[in-house]
C-alpha positions as CSV (number, residue, x, y, z in Angstrom):
1,M,0.0,0.0,0.0
2,G,3.0,2.3,-0.1
3,N,2.1,5.7,1.3
4,T,-1.6,5.0,1.6
5,V,-3.0,5.8,5.0
6,E,-5.4,3.4,6.6
7,I,-8.3,5.5,7.7
8,T,-10.8,4.3,10.3
9,D,-13.8,5.7,12.2
10,Q,-11.3,6.3,15.0
11,N,-8.6,8.3,13.2
12,F,-10.8,10.0,10.5
13,A,-11.0,13.4,12.1
14,E,-7.2,13.4,12.9
15,V,-6.2,12.3,9.4
16,T,-8.5,14.9,7.7
17,S,-7.7,17.8,9.9
18,T,-4.8,19.0,7.7
19,D,-4.5,21.9,5.3
20,Q,-3.3,19.4,2.6
21,V,-5.9,17.9,0.3
22,V,-7.1,14.5,1.5
23,L,-8.3,11.8,-0.8
24,V,-10.3,9.1,0.9
25,D,-11.1,5.9,-1.0
26,F,-14.2,4.2,0.5
27,W,-13.9,0.5,-0.4
28,A,-14.7,-3.0,0.7
29,E,-13.0,-6.4,0.2
30,W,-16.0,-7.8,-1.7
31,C,-16.2,-4.9,-4.2
32,G,-14.9,-5.7,-7.7
33,P,-14.6,-2.1,-8.9
34,C,-12.8,-1.2,-5.7
35,K,-10.1,-3.8,-6.5
36,M,-9.7,-2.1,-9.9
37,I,-9.2,1.3,-8.4
38,G,-7.2,0.3,-5.3
39,P,-3.8,0.0,-7.1
40,L,-4.4,3.4,-8.8
41,V,-5.0,5.0,-5.4
42,A,-1.8,3.4,-4.0
43,Q,0.2,4.8,-7.0
44,L,-1.2,8.3,-6.4
45,A,-0.3,8.0,-2.7
46,D,3.3,7.3,-3.7
47,E,3.4,10.0,-6.4
48,Y,1.8,12.7,-4.2
49,A,3.5,11.9,-0.9
50,G,4.1,15.1,1.0
51,K,1.6,17.0,-1.3
52,A,-1.6,15.3,-0.4
53,V,-2.9,12.7,2.2
54,I,-4.3,9.7,0.4
55,G,-6.0,7.0,2.3
56,K,-8.4,4.1,2.2
57,L,-11.4,3.4,4.4
58,D,-13.0,0.0,4.6
59,V,-16.7,0.7,4.7
60,D,-17.5,-2.7,6.4
61,A,-15.1,-2.0,9.3
62,N,-15.9,1.7,9.6
63,P,-19.7,2.2,9.1
64,E,-19.9,5.5,11.1
65,T,-17.8,7.5,8.7
66,S,-19.4,6.0,5.7
67,M,-22.9,6.9,7.1
68,Q,-21.7,10.4,8.1
69,F,-20.7,11.2,4.5
70,G,-23.7,9.4,3.0
71,V,-21.5,6.8,1.1
72,R,-23.9,4.3,-0.4
73,N,-22.1,3.1,-3.5
74,I,-18.5,2.1,-3.6
75,P,-15.9,2.9,-4.6
76,T,-16.5,6.4,-3.6
77,L,-13.6,8.8,-3.5
78,L,-14.0,12.0,-1.4
79,F,-11.6,14.9,-1.8
80,L,-11.5,16.9,1.4
81,R,-9.8,20.1,2.5
82,N,-9.9,21.2,6.2
83,G,-12.4,18.3,6.8
84,E,-14.9,19.6,4.2
85,I,-15.8,17.8,1.0
86,V,-14.5,19.7,-2.0
87,D,-15.0,17.1,-4.7
88,K,-16.3,13.5,-5.1
89,I,-16.0,10.6,-7.6
90,V,-18.3,7.6,-7.4
91,G,-17.4,4.4,-9.3
92,A,-14.2,3.1,-10.9
93,V,-12.5,5.7,-13.1
94,P,-9.2,5.9,-14.9
95,K,-6.1,7.1,-13.0
96,A,-6.0,10.2,-15.3
97,T,-9.4,11.3,-13.9
98,L,-8.3,10.9,-10.3
99,E,-5.1,12.7,-11.0
100,A,-6.8,15.6,-12.8
101,K,-9.2,16.1,-9.8
102,L,-6.3,15.9,-7.3
103,Q,-4.1,18.3,-9.4
104,S,-6.9,20.8,-9.6
105,L,-7.2,20.9,-5.8
106,L,-3.5,21.2,-5.0
């Protein structure tokens, strides 16, 4: 998982209370599209180390955060700044799409 941060209900507030852009990948072990996008998220975590915080949150293990943000479909990728959602992607998308969103927020 390289530089990917494991995000949980317990550490969510701490991880997202930064002035850096935070990308949270809401996923689950049983989700096919999540497995497709997971390696792309890990690559971005390595490429944007020090510029953005990129993490993964397992929706099955962390239902509170998923409910708080109304995540019903996965994968859902939330882009946050100062704990506020600034952008969102639902579903598996190409790495270029993720990168363009991230780049636009840096």
